[in-house]
C-alpha positions in Angstrom: -23.8 -8.6 17.0 -21.1 -9.9 18.9 -20.3 -13.1 17.1 -20.5 -11.2 14.0 -18.2 -8.1 15.3 -15.9 -11.2 16.2 -15.8 -12.8 12.6 -15.0 -10.0 11.1 -12.3 -9.0 13.0 -11.0 -12.7 12.5 -11.6 -11.9 8.6 -9.5 -8.9 8.8 -6.1 -10.9 11.0 -6.7 -13.5 8.2 -5.0 -11.2 6.0 -0.8 -11.1 6.4 -0.2 -7.1 6.9 2.6 -4.7 5.7 0.8 -1.6 7.6 2.5 0.4 10.6 0.7 -1.1 14.0 -1.6 1.9 14.9 -3.4 1.6 11.7 -4.2 -1.9 11.8 -5.3 -1.5 15.3 -7.9 1.5 14.2 -9.2 -0.6 10.8 -9.6 -2.8 13.6 -11.9 -0.7 15.3 -13.4 0.9 12.6 -14.3 -2.7 11.5 -15.8 -3.2 14.8 -17.7 0.3 15.3 -15.8 0.8 18.5 -14.9 4.1 18.0 -14.3 4.5 21.3 -11.6 2.6 21.4 -8.1 3.8 22.6 -7.0 2.6 19.3 -8.1 5.2 17.5 -6.1 7.7 19.6 -3.0 7.5 18.0 -4.1 7.7 14.1 -6.5 10.4 15.3 -3.4 12.4 17.1 -0.8 11.9 13.9 -1.9 14.6 11.7 -2.7 12.0 8.7 -6.3 13.6 8.7 -4.9 17.4 7.6 -2.1 16.0 5.5 -4.8 14.0 3.8 -7.1 16.5 3.0 -3.5 18.6 2.1 -2.9 16.4 -0.5 -6.2 15.8 -2.2 -6.7 19.4 -2.1 -3.1 19.2 -4.1 -4.0 16.4 -6.3 -7.3 18.6 -7.2 -5.4 21.3 -7.9 -2.5 20.2 -10.7 -4.7 19.5 -13.5 -7.9 18.1 -14.5 -10.0 15.0 -14.1 -8.3 12.0 -16.2 -10.7 10.6 -18.0 -11.5 7.1 -17.1 -9.7 7.5 -13.7 -11.4 7.5 -10.5 -9.3 9.8 -8.8 -6.5 10.6 -10.5 -5.7 14.2 -12.8 -3.8 15.4 -15.7 -1.8 18.4 -16.7 0.7 19.2 -19.6 1.0 14.8 -19.9 1.3 14.3 -16.4 -1.2 12.1 -14.8 -0.8 12.1 -10.7 -2.2 8.9 -9.7 -3.0 9.1 -5.6 -1.8 6.6 -2.8 -3.7 8.1 0.1 -4.0 6.3 3.4 -4.6 2.7 4.2 -4.3 0.4 1.5 -6.5 -2.7 0.8 -7.1 -5.0 -2.5 -11.1 -3.4 -3.2 -13.3 -0.7 -2.7 -15.0 -1.7 0.6 -17.1 0.1 3.7 -13.9 -0.5 6.0 -11.5 1.0 3.4 -13.9 4.1 3.5 -14.4 4.6 7.1 -10.8 4.7 7.6 -10.2 6.9 5.1 -8.3 4.4 2.9 -8.3 3.8 -0.9 -8.0 0.5 -2.7 -5.4 -1.1 -4.9 -7.7 -1.9 -7.7 -8.5 1.3 -8.0 -5.0 2.7 -8.2 -3.4 0.1 -10.4 -7.1 1.0 -13.0 -6.1 4.7 -12.7 -2.2 3.3 -13.8 -4.0 1.6 -16.9 -5.9 4.3 -17.9 -3.2 6.7 -17.8 -0.9 4.2 -19.4 -3.4 3.7 -22.0 -4.3 7.1 -22.5 -2.0 9.1 -25.6 -2.4 12.4 -24.0 -0.8 10.9 -20.9 3.5 11.1 -21.6 4.3 10.3 -17.5 2.7 9.4 -14.3 3.5 10.8 -11.1 2.3 8.7 -8.2 1.6 10.4 -4.9 2.3 8.8 -1.5 0.9 9.5 1.5 0.3 6.1 3.3 0.8 4.4 6.3 0.7 0.7 4.4 -1.9 -1.6 4.0 -3.1 -5.7 3.6 -0.1 -7.2 1.0 -2.5 -9.4 -1.2 -1.7 -8.1 -5.0 1.2 -5.7 -3.7 3.6 -8.2 -5.8 1.9 -8.2 -9.2 1.3 -4.2 -8.7 5.0 -3.8 -8.3 6.2 -5.7 -11.1 3.9 -3.4 -13.1 4.5 -0.5 -11.9 8.3 -1.4 -12.4 8.0 -2.7 -16.1 5.7 0.2 -16.9 5.8 1.5 -20.7 5.7 5.2 -19.8 8.1 7.1 -17.4 6.6 7.0 -13.6 7.9 9.0 -10.4 6.9 8.6 -7.2 6.2 12.1 -4.6 5.9 11.1 -1.1 4.1 14.0 0.9 4.0 12.7 4.9 4.8 9.1 4.9 5.3 6.0 2.3 5.3 3.0 5.1 5.4 -0.6 4.4 3.0 -1.3 1.1 2.8 1.7 0.5 7.2 2.0 -0.1 6.7 -1.5 -1.6 5.0 0.1 -4.1 6.9 3.5 -4.1 10.4 2.1 -4.4 9.2 0.3 -7.9 9.2 4.1 -9.4 11.6 5.6 -11.8 12.6 8.2 -9.1 11.6 8.8 -5.9 11.2 12.2 -4.8 10.7 13.4 -0.9 9.3 15.8 0.9 12.0 17.5 3.4 9.6 16.7 6.4 8.7 12.6 4.9 9.6 9.6 6.2 9.3 6.3 4.2 10.3 2.5 5.1 8.9 0.4 7.9 9.6 -2.4 5.9 8.4 -6.0 7.0 5.1 -8.1 7.6 2.9 -8.5 10.6 0.5 -11.3 11.4 -2.3 -10.4 14.0 -4.0 -13.2 15.7 -6.0 -14.0 18.3 -7.4 -16.7 20.3 -10.4 -17.0 21.9 -9.5 -18.2 26.2 -12.9 -17.7 27.7 -16.5 -17.6 27.0 -18.1 -15.3 24.8 -20.4 -12.5 26.2 -23.4 -14.7 25.2 -22.3 -17.5 27.0 -20.6 -19.6 24.6 -17.6 -20.8 24.0 -16.3 -21.1 20.2 -14.2 -24.0 18.9 -12.8 -25.1 15.6 -12.0 -29.2 15.2 -9.1 -28.6 12.1 -8.9 -31.8 9.9 -6.3 -33.8 10.5 -4.8 -33.6 7.0 -4.1 -30.0 7.5 -2.9 -29.2 11.3 -1.3 -25.9 10.2 -4.8 -24.9 8.6 -5.4 -22.7 11.7 -1.7 -22.5 13.9 -2.4 -21.9 17.5 -0.3 -18.8 18.7 0.2 -19.7 22.0 2.5 -22.9 21.0 6.1 -23.0 19.7 4.8 -24.8 16.5 1.9 -22.8 16.2 4.1 -19.5 16.5 6.6 -21.2 14.0 4.0 -21.7 11.2 2.9 -18.0 11.1 6.6 -16.6 11.3 7.3 -18.8 8.6 4.7 -17.0 6.4 5.7 -13.5 7.6 9.0 -14.5 6.1 8.0 -15.9 3.1 5.9 -12.6 2.3 9.0 -10.4 3.6 11.4 -12.1 1.1 8.9 -11.2 -1.4 8.9 -7.5 -0.3 12.4 -7.2 0.3 12.6 -8.5 -3.9 10.5 -6.3 -5.3 12.6 -3.1 -2.9 16.1 -4.3 -4.1 15.0 -3.9 -7.8 13.1 -1.3 -7.6 15.8 0.5 -6.2 18.9 -0.9 -8.3 20.1 -2.7 -4.9 20.8 -6.1 -3.4 18.2 -7.8 -0.5 21.1 -8.0 1.7 21.6 -4.0 1.4 17.6 -3.4 1.9 17.8 -5.6 4.9 20.9 -4.3 6.3 20.5 -0.7 5.3 17.0 0.1 4.6 15.5 0.9 8.2 15.4 -2.5 9.5 11.6 -2.0 9.7 11.8 1.6 11.3 10.4 4.7 9.0 13.4 5.9 7.6 12.9 10.5 7.5 14.2 11.8 4.0 18.0 13.0 4.7 18.4 9.6 6.0 16.6 7.9 3.6 18.2 9.5 1.1 21.6 8.3 2.1 20.8 5.4 2.3 19.5 4.8 -1.2 15.9 4.2 0.0 15.0 7.8 -2.1 16.7 9.6 -4.8 15.9 13.2 -3.7 13.9 15.8 -1.7 11.9 18.1 -3.6 8.4 19.3 -4.2 5.1 18.1 -5.8 5.4 21.0 -8.4 9.3 20.4 -9.1 8.3 16.6 -9.9 5.5 17.4 -12.6 7.5 20.3 -14.1 11.1 18.3 -14.3 10.9 14.9 -15.1 13.9 13.5 -13.4 15.1 10.0 -14.1 13.4 8.2 -16.4 13.0 4.6 -17.4 10.7 2.7 -19.4 10.2 -1.3 -20.3 12.0 -2.3 -23.2 8.4 -3.8 -24.3 6.8 -0.6 -24.1 4.6 -1.0 -27.1 3.7 -4.5 -26.7 2.9 -3.3 -22.5 0.9 -0.1 -23.9 -1.3 -1.9 -26.6 -2.3 -4.3 -23.5 -3.2 -1.9 -20.9 -5.4 0.2 -23.8 -7.3 -3.0 -24.2 -7.3 -4.0 -20.4 -8.5 -0.2 -19.8 -11.6 -0.4 -22.6 -12.5 -3.6 -21.5 -13.1 -2.5 -18.0 -14.6 0.4 -19.1 -17.3 -1.1 -20.6 -17.8 -3.2 -17.6 -18.1 0.1 -15.3 -20.9 1.6 -17.9 
């Protein structure tokens, strides 16, 4: 059992993350079934569970379920796609236990909304600490180049991977007490320095031609290799934010919080968001719109993809 838990945590740490640190610790604790772990206390006490329930209630109240979608609703031609909790590439047990959502489900609902002739525009509703970076670049490009207007509304936080997605919407509106940002990428790793609880010590022998396959964080060379990886992903992250917010990568690095969360007013001053508002206001007011010039082709492709996935789902 100890070896299984160690392997599970190692699998989590094998991926670069764009997420707030306390949530990554909590995900590891949930994965290891260490519910008594102190890692869960900061997350349990930050009010996100109450916000999550409020947000879920808000989504349920704004319309009826969007046909073919897993979690989205529609009202008066406006589809609401929720992005709540830690973001994982696909649905899994850890995702459910951590109160998160999967990028696969988010983008599937987006495709359904884009292909639905009764949906005129989309509102993405954010309250998320971030998540795994896998797939985010493709998702950001899809949101940025969508065939229908997409607005974003932040209730609570849109941190790291969450802001990566939110920054791609045509207009980003934030609740007056909301925060956005935490732009950056982290790689969490560990290395066994003593025998395991069962009296065994694990060893890894890496092939001679792949010295960087298992970088040793205790060495300068190992840390440099890991640093190079997260910096490369950060460059994609920053580049997408710059495209989504119509600015430069240099400005994102200098003025968008430098890795910190930025409260609503300051975020608007910096250009990270457009205005303070309410969900109801965003639903009623289209605000600024932006549609990809290849909309008809994208819409047709989205419809074909949605039908294929619907067939697979049934």
